[in-house]
Structure formats: C-alpha cells, structure tokens
C-alpha positions, 0 to 999 in steps of 0.5 A: 595109926594112933601109933604112928601118928604120934612118932611121926608127931615126935619126929616134927617136934624134934625138928621144930625144935632144932629149928627154933633153937638154930634160928635164936643162936643165929638171932642172938650171934651174928656172924655165927650163921653157917656154922650154927647152921651146919651144925643144926642140919646134922643134929637134925639128919640125926633126929630123922635117922634115930626116929626112923626105929621107932615109927617102923615098930610103930607102923607095924604094931598098929598094922597087927593090931588092924589086921587083929581087929579086922580079922 
C-alpha cells in the first residue's frame, strides 16, 4: 500500500504544481487566463495519463507483497 500511496502523492503533487504555476502566470500577466488555463488542463491530463502505469505497477507490487506476507 505504501508504494501506491507514494505514487498517488506524486500525482497530487504534480497537479498541485501545475495549478500553482498557472495561477502565478495568470496573476503575473493579466488577460491570459483562458490560454494559460487551457494549457494547464492539457498538462494535467497528460500528468494523470503518465501516472497510470506507475500507479498500476505500484499497486501490483503492493498486492504481491501482501499475498507473500499473508500466504
């Protein structure tokens, strides 16, 4: 379970960083909100898609370790 939680933490951190950078960019350059947020949403989608495989692998390793310890 620990590996899966770490991967989920990385995903949340990546999404949080994207939101923070976008917020600062919109604040720093007024009038660019639509463009900045559009790009940010695309980046966030890619971040989620790129994290699917590591999260799945971590879940499988955690599940295998649980079965080894229990079994």
